N, C-alpha and C positions, 0 to 999 in steps of 0.2 A: 561739839558740845562742850561748854565750859562748866567745870565742876568746882565748887568751893566747899570744902568740908570745914564745918565750924569746930572750934576748940574751946568749948565752954565746960562749965562744971556740971551741966545737965547730963543725966545718964541716957538721954534719948537724943543723940546727935541728929542733925538735919543735913540733908544733901540738897543744895540748891542747884538745880539744873536749869539754867536760864531763868525761867519764871515759875517753875513748878517746885513746890515744896513737898518732899516725900518723907513722911514719918517712918522711922526705922523701928518703931515699937512693935512688939509681938501681941497679937490678939485681934479680935474682930473690930472693924471701924465703928465709930459711933454713928447715930442717926444724922447728926449735923455734918460729919465727914462724908457720909454717903450723899447727902444733898449737895455738898460742894463738888463732889466727884461728878454727879449727874450734870451740874451746871457747867463744869469744865468740858465734859463730853459734848454737851449741847453747843458750846462755843466752838469746839473743834468741828462739829458737823456743820455749823453755820459758815465755816471757812471753805466749804467744798466749792463754792462758786469761785473763790480765789484760785484754787488749784486748776479748775477747769478753764478759767480765763487764761492762766499761764500756759496751759496745754494748747489752747487755741492759737496762741502766738508762737508756739514752739519753744517756750521757755522751760528749761529743765527744772523739775521739782526736787531733785535729789540734792542734798547738801554737798555731795562729792563732785557735782558737775556745775559749778558756778560759772557764770559767763563773764567775759571781759567787757571793758567799756565800749569797744567797737561793736561787739555782738549786741550789747544793749542798744546802741544807736540803730543797728539794723532792725531790731525788734520794734523799736519805736516807729521807724519809718514804715515797716511792713504792716503795722497795726492800722495805718491810715489809708491803705489801699483797699478801697471797698466802694460801697454805693455813693458815699459822699464825695470821694475823690473823683469818681467818674462823672459826677454832676457838676464839676467846676466850670466847664464851658457854658452851661445854661446859667450858672451863677453870674458869669461875666456878661451874659446877655441881659441880665436884670440891672446892671450898674454901669456898664461901659468899660472901655479898654483901660483908660488911665485910672479911673477910680477903682477898677477891679484889681490892678496891681497894688495901688496905694492901700485899698481896703484890706487886701489879703495880708499885707505887711503889718498893718495896724492890728488886725485881729490876731496875727501870729505873735506879735509882741505882747499883747494882752494875755493870750493863752499861756505863753511862756512864763510871764510874771506870776500868774496864779498857780500854775503847776509847780513852779519852783518853790512857792510858798507852801504848798501842800507837802512836798517832799521834806522841806526844812522843818516844818512843824512836826511831822511824823517822826523824824529822826531825833529832834530835841526831846519829844515826849518819851522816847525810849532810852534816854540817857540822862545823866546829871541827877538833879534832885528829884525828878519825877519817878525814878526807879523805885525808891523805897516806898513812896506813896502808893504807886500802882500795885506793887507786890503785896503790900499790907492789905489793900482792899480786895485783891484777888484771893488772898488766903483767909479773909474774914477777920483780920486783926487790925489793931490801931497802931500807927507808927509811934514808937517810943520817943518822947522828947529827948533831944540831945542833952547829955549831961546827967540824965536820970537813970541810965542803965549801968551795967557793970563794966562798961568800956569794951565789951566784946559783942558788938551788934552783928548778929548773923545775917541780917538783911542787907548789910553793906555789900555792894558789888565792887569788884576791883576796877580801877580805871582802865579804860580801853585805849590802846594806841590808835592813832588816827587811821592807819591803813589796816585796821583789824578786819577779819573776814565777816564779822557780824557785830551788830550793836548789842547793848546790854539786854534789852527786852526783845521778844519776837516781833515780827512785823505786824502792823495794823493795816486793816483795809480802810477804804475811804470813809464809810460811815462811822467806824470806830474812831478814826482820827478827828472827824468833825465833832463827835460827842465828847472826846477827850479835851479838845480845845474849849468847848463850852464849860466843861466841868472843872478844869484845873487852872485856867487862865483868868485874868481880871479878878483875882482874889475870890473866885467862886461866885461872883455876882450873877452869872448866867447859868449856874449849875442846874437849876431846876428845869432849864430848857434842853438839857443834854439828851434825855430820851427822845423828845420830839425831834431834835436835830438828827439823831441817828435814824429814826423811822422815816423822816422826810427824805433824807438822802437815799436811803434804801429804796423807798417808793419811787423816787426820781430815776434811780438806776434801772429799776424794773421797767418802768414806763418807757424810758429812752431806748434801752436795748431791745425791748419788745417791738418798739417802732422800727428798729433796724431789721428785725425779723420780717416785718410786714414789707419793708422796702425790698428785701431779698426775694420774697414771693413775687412782687410786682416785676422785678427785673427778670426772673426766670420765666414768668408768664409772657412778658412782652417779647423776649428773645424767641421763645417757642412759637409765638404767633408769626413773627417775621419769617422764620424758617419754614413753617408749614405753608404760609401764604405763597412763598416763593416756589415750593415744589408741588403746589396743587393748582397750577394755572391751566393744566390740560383739561379741557371741557369733556374729553372722551374718557377720562379716568375717574374711578370712584373717589379718588382723593379730592376731586373738585368739590365734593360736598363740604369740605372743611375750609374752602377758600372764602375769605371775607367773613368768617365766623367772628362774632363779637368777642372782644378781648375778655369780657366778663366770664366766659366759659373756660378760659385757659388756666386760671388759678385752680379751678376744680379738677381740670385734667391733670395739672401738675401735682395735685394732692397724692396721686399714686406713688410719686417719688418722695414728696416732702414728708408725708406721715411716717414712713419707715425710718427716714433719716432723723426726724425729730424725736422718735421714741427711744433712740439709743441713749442709755444713761451712763454706762460705765466708761470711765476715761480711757482705759486701755483699748477700747474699741473705737473711740473717737479720735485719738491722736493720729492714726494712719490717715484718716480722712482729712485731718488738718494739714498734714504734710502734702498730700495730693492737691488740696485746695490752694495752698500757698504757691505751688508750682504752676497751677493753671492761672491764678490771678497775676503772678509776676510775668509769665510768658504772654498772657493776653494783654496786659498793660503795655509791655514793650512793643507788641504788634500794633496796638492802637496809636502809639507815638509814631510808628513807621508810617501808617496810613495818613496821619495828620500832616506829617512833615514832607513825605515823599509821594503821597497819593496823587492821582490825576484829578485835578479840580477844574479841568477845562469844560466839563459838561455842566456843572452846577456851581459856578463861582458866586461868591457873595456879592450883593449889589453895592453900588457906591454909598447908598444910604446906610447900609449896615457897616461899611468901612468907616463912616464918619461918626459912628456912635462912640466918641471918646468918653462922654459922660451921659448917662441916661437920666432923663427927667420924666415924671416927677420923682422926687427923692423918696417917696413912700415905697418905691420898688426896691430901694436899697436894703430894706429889711429882709426881702426875699434872698438877696445875695448873702446877707449876714447869716441867715439860717443855713444855707447850703455850705458856706465856707466853714462855719463852726462845726458842722457835721463832718467835714473832711479834716480839719485841723486838730480837733480834740482827740486826745488819747487818755483822758483822765481815768477811764475804767481800767486801763492796763498799767497805769503809771507805777503804783506801789507794788504790783506784782513783778514788774521788771526790776525794780529796786531790790526786792527780796531775792531775786536770782543773781544779783551782781556779786562778784568777788570783792569789789570795793564800792559798797553802796553809797558812801559819803561823797563819791565823785560823780554821782548822777547829776546833782545840781550844784556841786561845789568844785573848788580847785583841786588838782590842776587840770582835770579832764573836761569838766563842764559838759558831760555827755548829753544832758537834756538840751542845753543851748545849741550844741552842734546839730543834734537831730532836728530841732525846730527850724534851723536854717535850711536843712535839706528838705524838710516837709513844706516850708513856705515856698521855696524855689520850685519844687515839683508841682505844687498846686497852681502857682502863678504861670508856669510854662504850659501846663495842660489847659488851664482856663483861657490863656491868651491865644495860643495857637489853635486850640479847638474852636474858639469863637471865630477867629480869622479864617478858619477852614470852612465852617458850616454856617456861621452867622445866626440869624434868627431861627434856623431850622434845628438848632441844638436840642437834642432830646434829654430826658431826665438822666439817662446814662449814655455817655458818648459812644459806647459800643453799639448802640442802636442806630447810630448815624453812619456806620460803615456800609460800603456798597452792598446791595443785596444780591447782585448777580456776579458774585466773585467767590470762588470756592475758598480762597484763603480767608476772606472776611467772614464767611460762614463758620469756618473752623474756629476763628478767633472768638466769635460770638458764643459758640457752644462751649469753648474753653472757659470763658468768663462766667457764663451761666452755670457750668458744671462746678467751677470753683466756689461760686456762691452757694450752690446746692449742698456741696460737701461741708461748707462752713455752717449751714443752718442748724445742725444738731448741736454743735458746740456753742453757738450764739444763744440758742434757746436754753441750753443747760444753765448758763449764767443767769438767765431770767427766772427759770423754774426754781433754782436753788435759793435765790433771794426771796421769791414768793413763798417757797416752802417754809422758810424761817418763820414767816408770820402765820401760816396756816397750820403748822405742825402742832403747836401747843393747843390750838382750838380743836383740832381733830382729836387729839389725845383726850381732852376734857369731855368731848362729846361722846367718845366711845366708852369712857369709864369715868363716872362722876366722882368716884372715891379716889383717895390718894394711897390706897393699900398696895397698888401694883405700879409704883412709879417706874420700876425698871422696864416693865412691858411698854409703858408709854414712851419711854426714851429710846426704845429699840426700833430703828427704822427698818429692820429686816423682818418685822412681823408681817404676816399676810395682809392684815387690814391696812397697815401703814403703806405697804407697797401698792395695794390697790388704790388707795387715796392718791398717792403720788402720781401713778401713771394716769389716773383719771384726770388729775389737774393738768398734767403735761399734754394729754390728748386734747383737752378743752382749749389750752393755749394755742396748740397747732391749728385746731379748727377755727379759733378766733382770728388768727393771722390770715388764714385763707379767706374767711368771710369778709374781712376788712379789705383785702386785696380785690375781691369781687366787687365790692361797693365803690372802692376808690382805686382804680387800676393805674392811674397816671403816676409816674415815679417822681417827677420834678417837685410838685407841691408837697408830697410826702417827705422827701429828703429835707426840703426847706423847713417843714413843720417840725420834724424831729430835731433838727439843729436849732431852730428858733426857741423851742420850748425846753427840750431836754438838755441840750448841751449848753444853752445859755444859763440854765440853773446850775448844772454841775460844774461848768468850767469858768463861770464868771460870778454869778450872784452868790452862791454858797462860799467859794473861796474868798470873796471880798468881805463877807460877813465874818469868816474865820479870822482873816488878818486884822480886821477892825477890833475884834475881841482880844486877839493876841496882844495888840499894842493899845489896849484900852486906855491906859494911863501911863504917866511918865515912868513910874516905878516898874512897869511891865517890860521895859526894854531889856533885851537879853544881856546887854553889856553890864547892867546893874545887878544881875542875879547870878549868872553863871557864864562860863566860857562857851561861846557858840561852837557848834560842831564844825564850822568852816574856818574859824578864825585862828585856831591854835593847833597844837600837836596832840592833844588828848581830849577825850570826852570826860568831863569832870563828874564827880559824884558828890554826895553830901559830906564826905569826910573832911578835911579839917575846917573848911570855910564856914559851914553852917554851924558846926560845934562852937566856933568862936563868936559868930555874929548873929545867929538867929536860932529860932526854935521851930520845929515841925510839930504840928498838932493836927488832930482830926476831930471833927464834930460828928456826933451821931446823925446819920442820914445826910450828911453834907460832905463836900470835898475837903481834902486836906490841903493846906497851903503853907507856904514858907515865907516868913517875913525877915528880911535882913536888917541888921542894925547898922548904925552909922560907923561902928568901929572898924569893920572890915571893908567898907564900900567907898571910903573917901577917895582912894587913889584910882578907883575904877569908874567912878561916875563921870559921864561926859558933862561938858558945860551945859548949863540950863539953856543958853541961847542956841547952841548947836543942836541939843536934843529937841528943843521946841521947834526948830526949823525942820528937822527931819520928820517929826510927827506931823507937822502941818502939811508938808509935801506928801507924806504917805497918805494922810486922810483925804487930801485933794485928789490924789491919783485914784484912791479907792472910790471916791464919789463919782469920778468920771467913768470908771469901769462899771460901777453899779448902774449908772444911767445908760451906758452902752448896752449892758446886759438886759436891762428892763425894756429898752427900746426894741432890741431884737426880739425879746420875748413877747411883748404885747403887740407890736406892729407885725412881726412875722406871723404870730398866731392868727391875728385878725385876717390879714390878706391871704394867707395860705388856706385857712378854713373857707374863706369866701371863694377862692379859686376851686377848692376841692368840691364844694357844694355845687358850683356852677358847672363844672365838668362832669360831676356825677349825675346831673340831671339829663345829660346827653347820652350818647351810646357808649361812652367810656373809652373811646379810641384815643390813643396817645397822639402827641403832636406828630405831624407828618415827617417822614424821614426820606432821605434820598435812596 
């Protein structure tokens, strides 16, 4: 923790501890101070999902246990091994061999570009001139115009060295970063949309990761059906009653295990399950690669027609591939949590390590290899999860299936906790108002440990678990669900929203980082407001609006790029964003339409998944 003690003439010194201002005065706090404390506590409670997400990936939450760049790379890779990753062979079935490799590379580059923008924007917002503005707004004060104070501005933060263990301000989660870009960039033109942007991003996160929970239920149910059908062939045994049972019954049967796992709330009880789940998933994935590369395919080789599918037509099926691939390539939900745990967070998307770039290379290669060789091994018989294609009459393959299903089951509680904590943020205030219409007992409303609030929370959690099971009963096929979640959720979170963020960030020529402040990646320090803005600009705040900084011509002449070069960069950037926006919207609209159509068509039948060997 960084502490800066002010040396002013005031008898009440302040201690600035990162972004928290602690008065050293003696006496009871005022009503406004109590309100600010409750709001700060509410923001801390809202970050519970961030802590749980980090725990799900095995990321240490303690400040004493920061991770290295290589460890961050492994966490990024590990976060992609799941339902979307195991669906890559079916994704290749929808686009063909050549276009599958090319499409995976294109989507990987697009996702890398947008994720690096998210990291960069979050880091710049927590450094430089934004520090004073955000600190002043959090503390309920207005930034003092430069030159009007006494020369000893307590809100000034010291310059941070490039390889510092932490940035000036604490980490932001994804919705807060989106809202901050709307609020502080483009001279505040889009500030009125900041609350909507935060709520929309949070709602998209809830819907997307709740869809992942539904996919988990479907994988567990499908695996259980395969195992039970295999061991219930004997007509003389009572187990034969379960042979051929419709898959729609299996999510209900699995609820005996899913409900207890989903109701666990405390992180200290969830982390051991996460460790066991990671071991099961990694071991199961390695065994799947073994069966694909070295398994006996003499009994069921793919046909020459399947081998000749270099490119699949019509192109409308490519949107199904885009949805499944995005579900496997995206890690936007874990991105900023990994950055928070790094000892050198600036190297996640910057020099010299470029950890995010290296991790995306590994992720793209792994997805391409699994998709290519999985399709060459099983052809059009590829199931929504490649584990379901493993031989049924093989003890090792049964063990691998159970390992993967067990790993997914152990991850269900952590994945659901992320969803429930985001949903609880929106429901908590409404529940508090409904239980007590007056404001006389605000402390009781803000206390999540009260019996009523606990009852409401667990009721909401149980309903979410029940909802995921019921959706899995109605739509038991995994493939369309994976593609639908990727098409809608990850297209919005990984392409559409970041494109809008970058467009607002570089809305006009004067918004270029080179004209305002030193970029986090370009130099050796993270700059602050201290001498440059004092000489060249004035920071101001308007009631109800964002604070902005306008730089004068005196200090900017030598830093401004040429108008021709800046105009070319802006034109190329906006053209790139337009292409990515069209790609995201195409995957969103087309994938949603065709996946919902397939889901409705298959739901009208018996719900059996695609046949497997």
